[in-house]
N, CA, C and O atoms as a GROMACS GRO file, in nm:
protein
  480
    1MET      N    1   8.146   8.289  10.812
    1MET     CA    2   8.172   8.379  10.701
    1MET      C    3   8.231   8.511  10.752
    1MET      O    4   8.324   8.564  10.691
    2THR      N    5   8.178   8.563  10.863
    2THR     CA    6   8.229   8.688  10.919
    2THR      C    7   8.373   8.671  10.967
    2THR      O    8   8.456   8.760  10.947
    3ILE      N    9   8.402   8.559  11.029
    3ILE     CA   10   8.539   8.533  11.078
    3ILE      C   11   8.636   8.529  10.959
    3ILE      O   12   8.744   8.587  10.966
    4ALA      N   13   8.597   8.462  10.853
    4ALA     CA   14   8.684   8.454  10.734
    4ALA      C   15   8.707   8.593  10.676
    4ALA      O   16   8.820   8.626  10.639
    5ALA      N   17   8.602   8.673  10.668
    5ALA     CA   18   8.616   8.809  10.615
    5ALA      C   19   8.707   8.891  10.705
    5ALA      O   20   8.788   8.969  10.655
    6LEU      N   21   8.694   8.876  10.835
    6LEU     CA   22   8.778   8.949  10.930
    6LEU      C   23   8.925   8.908  10.913
    6LEU      O   24   9.014   8.994  10.913
    7ILE      N   25   8.950   8.780  10.898
    7ILE     CA   26   9.087   8.732  10.878
    7ILE      C   27   9.147   8.788  10.750
    7ILE      O   28   9.261   8.835  10.748
    8VAL      N   29   9.069   8.784  10.641
    8VAL     CA   30   9.117   8.839  10.514
    8VAL      C   31   9.144   8.989  10.527
    8VAL      O   32   9.244   9.039  10.476
    9ALA      N   33   9.056   9.062  10.596
    9ALA     CA   34   9.073   9.205  10.615
    9ALA      C   35   9.198   9.236  10.697
    9ALA      O   36   9.273   9.327  10.663
   10ILE      N   37   9.221   9.161  10.803
   10ILE     CA   38   9.340   9.181  10.886
   10ILE      C   39   9.466   9.150  10.807
   10ILE      O   40   9.566   9.222  10.816
   11LEU      N   41   9.462   9.042  10.729
   11LEU     CA   42   9.577   9.009  10.643
   11LEU      C   43   9.600   9.120  10.541
   11LEU      O   44   9.715   9.153  10.510
   12GLY      N   45   9.493   9.178  10.488
   12GLY     CA   46   9.506   9.290  10.395
   12GLY      C   47   9.571   9.410  10.461
   12GLY      O   48   9.654   9.477  10.401
   13CYS      N   49   9.533   9.437  10.585
   13CYS     CA   50   9.595   9.547  10.660
   13CYS      C   51   9.744   9.520  10.681
   13CYS      O   52   9.827   9.610  10.663
   14ALA      N   53   9.777   9.398  10.718
   14ALA     CA   54   9.918   9.363  10.737
   14ALA      C   55   9.995   9.377  10.606
   14ALA      O   56  10.109   9.423  10.606
   15PHE      N   57   9.934   9.337  10.497
   15PHE     CA   58  10.002   9.346  10.368
   15PHE      C   59  10.024   9.491  10.326
   15PHE      O   60  10.131   9.524  10.275
   16ILE      N   61   9.926   9.576  10.346
   16ILE     CA   62   9.944   9.716  10.307
   16ILE      C   63  10.047   9.783  10.399
   16ILE      O   64  10.118   9.874  10.355
   17LEU      N   65  10.055   9.741  10.524
   17LEU     CA   66  10.162   9.790  10.612
   17LEU      C   67  10.298   9.750  10.557
   17LEU      O   68  10.392   9.830  10.556
   18PHE      N   69  10.310   9.626  10.510
   18PHE     CA   70  10.434   9.578  10.449
   18PHE      C   71  10.469   9.662  10.327
   18PHE      O   72  10.584   9.701  10.309
   19ILE      N   73  10.370   9.690  10.243
   19ILE     CA   74  10.393   9.769  10.122
   19ILE      C   75  10.440   9.910  10.160
   19ILE      O   76  10.532   9.964  10.098
   20GLY      N   77  10.379   9.969  10.260
   20GLY     CA   78  10.421  10.101  10.305
   20GLY      C   79  10.564  10.102  10.354
   20GLY      O   80  10.641  10.192  10.321
   21VAL      N   81  10.601  10.004  10.433
   21VAL     CA   82  10.738   9.993  10.483
   21VAL      C   83  10.834   9.972  10.366
   21VAL      O   84  10.944  10.029  10.363
   22ARG      N   85  10.793   9.891  10.269
   22ARG     CA   86  10.878   9.867  10.152
   22ARG      C   87  10.900   9.997  10.073
   22ARG      O   88  11.010  10.020  10.024
   23PHE      N   89  10.798  10.081  10.060
   23PHE     CA   90  10.815  10.209   9.993
   23PHE      C   91  10.917  10.296  10.066
   23PHE      O   92  10.990  10.372  10.001
   24LEU      N   93  10.923  10.287  10.198
   24LEU     CA   94  11.019  10.366  10.273
   24LEU      C   95  11.160  10.308  10.267
   24LEU      O   96  11.258  10.382  10.256
   25LEU      N   97  11.172  10.176  10.272
   25LEU     CA   98  11.304  10.113  10.281
   25LEU      C   99  11.362  10.073  10.146
   25LEU      O  100  11.484  10.070  10.131
   26ALA      N  101  11.279  10.043  10.050
   26ALA     CA  102  11.327   9.998   9.918
   26ALA      C  103  11.240  10.061   9.809
   26ALA      O  104  11.163   9.992   9.743
   27PRO      N  105  11.251  10.193   9.791
   27PRO     CA  106  11.159  10.263   9.702
   27PRO      C  107  11.160  10.215   9.557
   27PRO      O  108  11.054  10.208   9.494
   28GLN      N  109  11.277  10.182   9.502
   28GLN     CA  110  11.280  10.136   9.363
   28GLN      C  111  11.206  10.003   9.348
   28GLN      O  112  11.130   9.984   9.253
   29VAL      N  113  11.228   9.914   9.442
   29VAL     CA  114  11.159   9.785   9.440
   29VAL      C  115  11.009   9.806   9.454
   29VAL      O  116  10.929   9.743   9.386
   30ALA      N  117  10.972   9.896   9.545
   30ALA     CA  118  10.829   9.924   9.568
   30ALA      C  119  10.764   9.983   9.445
   30ALA      O  120  10.654   9.943   9.408
   31LEU      N  121  10.830  10.079   9.380
   31LEU     CA  122  10.773  10.139   9.259
   31LEU      C  123  10.758  10.036   9.149
   31LEU      O  124  10.657  10.033   9.079
   32ALA      N  125  10.858   9.950   9.134
   32ALA     CA  126  10.847   9.844   9.034
   32ALA      C  127  10.731   9.750   9.067
   32ALA      O  128  10.655   9.711   8.978
   33GLY      N  129  10.718   9.716   9.195
   33GLY     CA  130  10.607   9.630   9.237
   33GLY      C  131  10.472   9.698   9.219
   33GLY      O  132  10.372   9.632   9.193
   34PHE      N  133  10.471   9.829   9.232
   34PHE     CA  134  10.348   9.907   9.214
   34PHE      C  135  10.311   9.913   9.067
   34PHE      O  136  10.194   9.928   9.031
   35GLY      N  137  10.413   9.900   8.981
   35GLY     CA  138  10.389   9.901   8.837
   35GLY      C  139  10.428  10.029   8.768
   35GLY      O  140  10.393  10.050   8.652
   36VAL      N  141  10.501  10.118   8.839
   36VAL     CA  142  10.542  10.247   8.783
   36VAL      C  143  10.691  10.240   8.748
   36VAL      O  144  10.772  10.206   8.833
   37PRO      N  145  10.726  10.272   8.623
   37PRO     CA  146  10.869  10.276   8.588
   37PRO      C  147  10.941  10.388   8.665
   37PRO      O  148  10.880  10.488   8.701
   38GLU      N  149  11.069  10.369   8.688
   38GLU     CA  150  11.150  10.468   8.760
   38GLU      C  151  11.152  10.600   8.682
   38GLU      O  152  11.147  10.600   8.559
   39GLY      N  153  11.161  10.712   8.756
   39GLY     CA  154  11.171  10.842   8.693
   39GLY      C  155  11.037  10.902   8.653
   39GLY      O  156  11.031  10.984   8.561
   40ARG      N  157  10.931  10.864   8.719
   40ARG     CA  158  10.797  10.917   8.691
   40ARG      C  159  10.743  10.988   8.814
   40ARG      O  160  10.661  10.932   8.887
   41PRO      N  161  10.788  11.112   8.840
   41PRO     CA  162  10.744  11.183   8.962
   41PRO      C  163  10.593  11.207   8.966
   41PRO      O  164  10.536  11.214   9.075
   42ARG      N  165  10.528  11.220   8.851
   42ARG     CA  166  10.383  11.242   8.850
   42ARG      C  167  10.310  11.123   8.911
   42ARG      O  168  10.206  11.139   8.974
   43ALA      N  169  10.365  11.005   8.893
   43ALA     CA  170  10.304  10.888   8.954
   43ALA      C  171  10.304  10.901   9.106
   43ALA      O  172  10.206  10.864   9.172
   44LEU      N  173  10.413  10.952   9.162
   44LEU     CA  174  10.421  10.967   9.307
   44LEU      C  175  10.323  11.072   9.358
   44LEU      O  176  10.264  11.054   9.464
   45THR      N  177  10.306  11.181   9.284
   45THR     CA  178  10.209  11.281   9.328
   45THR      C  179  10.067  11.228   9.316
   45THR      O  180   9.980  11.263   9.396
   46SER      N  181  10.043  11.144   9.218
   46SER     CA  182   9.910  11.081   9.206
   46SER      C  183   9.884  10.985   9.320
   46SER      O  184   9.774  10.979   9.375
   47ILE      N  185   9.988  10.909   9.356
   47ILE     CA  186   9.975  10.817   9.471
   47ILE      C  187   9.940  10.897   9.596
   47ILE      O  188   9.852  10.857   9.672
   48LYS      N  189  10.009  11.008   9.618
   48LYS     CA  190   9.982  11.091   9.736
   48LYS      C  191   9.841  11.148   9.730
   48LYS      O  192   9.772  11.153   9.832
   49GLY      N  193   9.797  11.190   9.612
   49GLY     CA  194   9.661  11.243   9.600
   49GLY      C  195   9.556  11.141   9.639
   49GLY      O  196   9.463  11.172   9.713
   50VAL      N  197   9.572  11.019   9.590
   50VAL     CA  198   9.476  10.913   9.624
   50VAL      C  199   9.484  10.881   9.773
   50VAL      O  200   9.382  10.860   9.838
   51ARG      N  201   9.606  10.878   9.828
   51ARG     CA  202   9.624  10.851   9.971
   51ARG      C  203   9.553  10.957  10.054
   51ARG      O  204   9.488  10.924  10.153
   52ASP      N  205   9.566  11.083  10.015
   52ASP     CA  206   9.503  11.191  10.091
   52ASP      C  207   9.351  11.186  10.081
   52ASP      O  208   9.282  11.213  10.180
   53ILE      N  209   9.299  11.153   9.965
   53ILE     CA  210   9.153  11.137   9.952
   53ILE      C  211   9.104  11.026  10.043
   53ILE      O  212   9.004  11.041  10.113
   54THR      N  213   9.175  10.914  10.041
   54THR     CA  214   9.139  10.801  10.128
   54THR      C  215   9.149  10.841  10.275
   54THR      O  216   9.065  10.802  10.356
   55SER      N  217   9.253  10.918  10.309
   55SER     CA  218   9.271  10.963  10.447
   55SER      C  219   9.157  11.053  10.495
   55SER      O  220   9.132  11.062  10.615
   56GLY      N  221   9.089  11.118  10.402
   56GLY     CA  222   8.973  11.199  10.438
   56GLY      C  223   8.844  11.120  10.441
   56GLY      O  224   8.757  11.146  10.524
   57VAL      N  225   8.830  11.023  10.352
   57VAL     CA  226   8.706  10.946  10.342
   57VAL      C  227   8.692  10.842  10.454
   57VAL      O  228   8.586  10.830  10.515
   58VAL      N  229   8.799  10.770  10.482
   58VAL     CA  230   8.790  10.661  10.580
   58VAL      C  231   8.746  10.710  10.718
   58VAL      O  232   8.656  10.650  10.777
   59PRO      N  233   8.805  10.817  10.773
   59PRO     CA  234   8.755  10.863  10.904
   59PRO      C  235   8.609  10.908  10.900
   59PRO      O  236   8.536  10.889  10.997
   60LEU      N  237   8.566  10.966  10.790
   60LEU     CA  238   8.425  11.006  10.780
   60LEU      C  239   8.332  10.884  10.780
   60LEU      O  240   8.223  10.889  10.838
   61VAL      N  241   8.374  10.777  10.717
   61VAL     CA  242   8.296  10.652  10.721
   61VAL      C  243   8.293  10.599  10.865
   61VAL      O  244   8.189  10.555  10.913
   62ILE      N  245   8.407  10.604  10.932
   62ILE     CA  246   8.413  10.559  11.071
   62ILE      C  247   8.318  10.642  11.157
   62ILE      O  248   8.247  10.588  11.241
   63LEU      N  249   8.318  10.773  11.138
   63LEU     CA  250   8.226  10.859  11.212
   63LEU      C  251   8.082  10.819  11.186
   63LEU      O  252   8.003  10.807  11.280
   64ALA      N  253   8.047  10.799  11.061
   64ALA     CA  254   7.908  10.766  11.024
   64ALA      C  255   7.865  10.632  11.081
   64ALA      O  256   7.749  10.615  11.119
   65VAL      N  257   7.957  10.538  11.086
   65VAL     CA  258   7.920  10.402  11.126
   65VAL      C  259   7.939  10.377  11.276
   65VAL      O  260   7.858  10.308  11.338
   66ALA      N  261   8.046  10.432  11.333
   66ALA     CA  262   8.082  10.395  11.470
   66ALA      C  263   8.067  10.507  11.571
   66ALA      O  264   8.073  10.482  11.692
   67GLY      N  265   8.048  10.631  11.526
   67GLY     CA  266   8.027  10.741  11.619
   67GLY      C  267   8.153  10.817  11.655
   67GLY      O  268   8.263  10.780  11.614
   68PRO      N  269   8.135  10.924  11.733
   68PRO     CA  270   8.246  11.016  11.762
   68PRO      C  271   8.364  10.957  11.838
   68PRO      O  272   8.478  10.995  11.811
   69ALA      N  273   8.341  10.866  11.931
   69ALA     CA  274   8.453  10.812  12.010
   69ALA      C  275   8.548  10.731  11.923
   69ALA      O  276   8.670  10.750  11.930
   70VAL      N  277   8.495  10.643  11.842
   70VAL     CA  278   8.580  10.562  11.753
   70VAL      C  279   8.644  10.653  11.647
   70VAL      O  280   8.760  10.634  11.611
   71PHE      N  281   8.568  10.750  11.599
   71PHE     CA  282   8.621  10.849  11.505
   71PHE      C  283   8.742  10.919  11.566
   71PHE      O  284   8.842  10.941  11.499
   72GLY      N  285   8.732  10.954  11.694
   72GLY     CA  286   8.843  11.020  11.762
   72GLY      C  287   8.967  10.933  11.764
   72GLY      O  288   9.077  10.982  11.737
   73TRP      N  289   8.952  10.805  11.795
   73TRP     CA  290   9.068  10.716  11.796
   73TRP      C  291   9.126  10.701  11.656
   73TRP      O  292   9.248  10.692  11.640
   74ALA      N  293   9.041  10.699  11.555
   74ALA     CA  294   9.089  10.692  11.417
   74ALA      C  295   9.171  10.817  11.382
   74ALA      O  296   9.272  10.807  11.313
   75LEU      N  297   9.128  10.932  11.430
   75LEU     CA  298   9.203  11.056  11.406
   75LEU      C  299   9.339  11.052  11.475
   75LEU      O  300   9.439  11.096  11.418
   76VAL      N  301   9.343  11.000  11.597
   76VAL     CA  302   9.471  10.988  11.667
   76VAL      C  303   9.564  10.897  11.586
   76VAL      O  304   9.681  10.929  11.567
   77ALA      N  305   9.513  10.785  11.541
   77ALA     CA  306   9.595  10.693  11.460
   77ALA      C  307   9.638  10.758  11.330
   77ALA      O  308   9.749  10.736  11.282
   78ALA      N  309   9.550  10.838  11.271
   78ALA     CA  310   9.581  10.904  11.144
   78ALA      C  311   9.692  11.006  11.157
   78ALA      O  312   9.749  11.048  11.056
   79ALA      N  313   9.724  11.047  11.278
   79ALA     CA  314   9.833  11.144  11.298
   79ALA      C  315   9.968  11.087  11.254
   79ALA      O  316  10.064  11.162  11.236
   80ILE      N  317   9.975  10.956  11.237
   80ILE     CA  318  10.097  10.894  11.185
   80ILE      C  319  10.134  10.955  11.050
   80ILE      O  320  10.252  10.978  11.022
   81THR      N  321  10.035  10.983  10.967
   81THR     CA  322  10.062  11.034  10.833
   81THR      C  323  10.133  11.170  10.836
   81THR      O  324  10.240  11.182  10.777
   82PRO      N  325  10.078  11.272  10.902
   82PRO     CA  326  10.150  11.399  10.900
   82PRO      C  327  10.282  11.396  10.976
   82PRO      O  328  10.374  11.472  10.944
   83ILE      N  329  10.293  11.311  11.077
   83ILE     CA  330  10.422  11.296  11.146
   83ILE      C  331  10.525  11.241  11.047
   83ILE      O  332  10.637  11.291  11.038
   84GLY      N  333  10.486  11.138  10.975
   84GLY     CA  334  10.575  11.082  10.873
   84GLY      C  335  10.607  11.183  10.765
   84GLY      O  336  10.721  11.191  10.718
   85ASP      N  337  10.507  11.261  10.725
   85ASP     CA  338  10.530  11.364  10.623
   85ASP      C  339  10.630  11.468  10.671
   85ASP      O  340  10.714  11.513  10.593
   86ALA      N  341  10.623  11.505  10.798
   86ALA     CA  342  10.720  11.602  10.853
   86ALA      C  343  10.861  11.545  10.848
   86ALA      O  344  10.955  11.616  10.811
   87VAL      N  345  10.876  11.420  10.883
   87VAL     CA  346  11.007  11.355  10.877
   87VAL      C  347  11.058  11.352  10.733
   87VAL      O  348  11.176  11.376  10.707
   88ILE      N  349  10.969  11.320  10.640
   88ILE     CA  350  11.006  11.316  10.498
   88ILE      C  351  11.051  11.453  10.450
   88ILE      O  352  11.151  11.463  10.378
   89VAL      N  353  10.980  11.557  10.489
   89VAL     CA  354  11.016  11.692  10.447
   89VAL      C  355  11.157  11.726  10.496
   89VAL      O  356  11.242  11.770  10.418
   90VAL      N  357  11.182  11.705  10.624
   90VAL     CA  358  11.312  11.742  10.682
   90VAL      C  359  11.425  11.655  10.624
   90VAL      O  360  11.534  11.705  10.598
   91SER      N  361  11.398  11.527  10.604
   91SER     CA  362  11.504  11.438  10.557
   91SER      C  363  11.528  11.449  10.406
   91SER      O  364  11.617  11.383  10.353
   92ASN      N  365  11.448  11.531  10.338
   92ASN     CA  366  11.467  11.548  10.194
   92ASN      C  367  11.491  11.694  10.156
   92ASN      O  368  11.454  11.738  10.047
   93GLY      N  369  11.552  11.769  10.247
   93GLY     CA  370  11.594  11.904  10.215
   93GLY      C  371  11.496  12.014  10.248
   93GLY      O  372  11.526  12.131  10.226
   94GLY      N  373  11.380  11.980  10.302
   94GLY     CA  374  11.285  12.082  10.343
   94GLY      C  375  11.324  12.141  10.477
   94GLY      O  376  11.411  12.088  10.546
   95THR      N  377  11.261  12.249  10.512
   95THR     CA  378  11.296  12.314  10.638
   95THR      C  379  11.215  12.256  10.754
   95THR      O  380  11.104  12.206  10.737
   96VAL      N  381  11.274  12.264  10.872
   96VAL     CA  382  11.204  12.222  10.993
   96VAL      C  383  11.080  12.311  11.011
   96VAL      O  384  10.974  12.262  11.050
   97ARG      N  385  11.095  12.439  10.982
   97ARG     CA  386  10.981  12.532  10.993
   97ARG      C  387  10.863  12.486  10.909
   97ARG      O  388  10.750  12.482  10.957
   98GLN      N  389  10.888  12.450  10.782
   98GLN     CA  390  10.782  12.403  10.694
   98GLN      C  391  10.724  12.272  10.746
   98GLN      O  392  10.602  12.254  10.749
   99ALA      N  393  10.812  12.182  10.787
   99ALA     CA  394  10.766  12.052  10.836
   99ALA      C  395  10.675  12.067  10.958
   99ALA      O  396  10.571  12.002  10.967
  100LEU      N  397  10.714  12.153  11.051
  100LEU     CA  398  10.636  12.170  11.173
  100LEU      C  399  10.512  12.255  11.151
  100LEU      O  400  10.406  12.226  11.207
  101SER      N  401  10.524  12.362  11.071
  101SER     CA  402  10.408  12.451  11.054
  101SER      C  403  10.296  12.385  10.973
  101SER      O  404  10.179  12.417  10.993
  102VAL      N  405  10.330  12.297  10.884
  102VAL     CA  406  10.227  12.230  10.804
  102VAL      C  407  10.194  12.093  10.865
  102VAL      O  408  10.082  12.070  10.909
  103HIS      N  409  10.292  12.005  10.866
  103HIS     CA  410  10.265  11.866  10.903
  103HIS      C  411  10.258  11.846  11.055
  103HIS      O  412  10.176  11.770  11.105
  104GLY      N  413  10.346  11.915  11.127
  104GLY     CA  414  10.342  11.906  11.273
  104GLY      C  415  10.212  11.962  11.328
  104GLY      O  416  10.151  11.904  11.419
  105ALA      N  417  10.168  12.075  11.273
  105ALA     CA  418  10.041  12.135  11.317
  105ALA      C  419   9.924  12.043  11.287
  105ALA      O  420   9.832  12.029  11.367
  106THR      N  421   9.927  11.980  11.171
  106THR     CA  422   9.820  11.886  11.135
  106THR      C  423   9.816  11.769  11.233
  106THR      O  424   9.710  11.731  11.280
  107ALA      N  425   9.932  11.714  11.263
  107ALA     CA  426   9.939  11.602  11.358
  107ALA      C  427   9.887  11.644  11.495
  107ALA      O  428   9.813  11.570  11.559
  108LEU      N  429   9.926  11.762  11.539
  108LEU     CA  430   9.881  11.811  11.670
  108LEU      C  431   9.729  11.826  11.674
  108LEU      O  432   9.666  11.784  11.771
  109VAL      N  433   9.672  11.883  11.570
  109VAL     CA  434   9.526  11.898  11.565
  109VAL      C  435   9.459  11.760  11.566
  109VAL      O  436   9.361  11.741  11.638
  110LEU      N  437   9.509  11.666  11.488
  110LEU     CA  438   9.450  11.532  11.485
  110LEU      C  439   9.454  11.467  11.622
  110LEU      O  440   9.355  11.407  11.665
  111VAL      N  441   9.566  11.477  11.691
  111VAL     CA  442   9.579  11.414  11.822
  111VAL      C  443   9.488  11.483  11.925
  111VAL      O  444   9.417  11.416  12.000
  112VAL      N  445   9.491  11.615  11.930
  112VAL     CA  446   9.413  11.688  12.031
  112VAL      C  447   9.263  11.667  12.008
  112VAL      O  448   9.191  11.630  12.100
  113VAL      N  449   9.217  11.691  11.886
  113VAL     CA  450   9.075  11.675  11.856
  113VAL      C  451   9.034  11.528  11.871
  113VAL      O  452   8.927  11.498  11.922
  114GLY      N  453   9.121  11.439  11.824
  114GLY     CA  454   9.092  11.296  11.835
  114GLY      C  455   9.075  11.252  11.980
  114GLY      O  456   8.981  11.179  12.012
  115LEU      N  457   9.165  11.296  12.067
  115LEU     CA  458   9.154  11.259  12.209
  115LEU      C  459   9.031  11.320  12.274
  115LEU      O  460   8.966  11.256  12.357
  116ILE      N  461   8.998  11.443  12.238
  116ILE     CA  462   8.876  11.505  12.293
  116ILE      C  463   8.754  11.421  12.255
  116ILE      O  464   8.667  11.395  12.338
  117LEU      N  465   8.748  11.380  12.128
  117LEU     CA  466   8.634  11.298  12.084
  117LEU      C  467   8.637  11.157  12.145
  117LEU      O  468   8.534  11.104  12.186
  118ALA      N  469   8.756  11.097  12.149
  118ALA     CA  470   8.769  10.960  12.198
  118ALA      C  471   8.738  10.949  12.346
  118ALA      O  472   8.674  10.853  12.390
  119LEU      N  473   8.782  11.046  12.421
  119LEU     CA  474   8.766  11.040  12.567
  119LEU      C  475   8.640  11.110  12.616
  119LEU      O  476   8.602  11.100  12.733
  120GLY      N  477   8.576  11.183  12.521
  120GLY     CA  478   8.451  11.252  12.535
  120GLY      C  479   8.411  11.303  12.664
  120GLY      O  480   8.304  11.362  12.677
   0.00000   0.00000   0.00000
């Protein structure tokens, strides 16, 4: 039973990775698949809000269940999000200064603190 659950969970992770890539490469198709009609910017801000809440809750669960070292590695992995956000800002008309001061700084803190905890 545990093996089956692990397989389903890994497949779920692979599928959500696919969905994320599809949002980056084929946004109209992804939005339609998500169920949001085109031209609804509030839907995108809601998606980001839920993503950010999840990004805060999941590492805290990891800390509670697995301890500081695993929590640290999760934080290092989570740095993908602000790095991607910085790229999105710059590639959509935002300034490099804004991208680095907000998202770059966040990524740096996640990596530094994460490595300190992971390598303890």
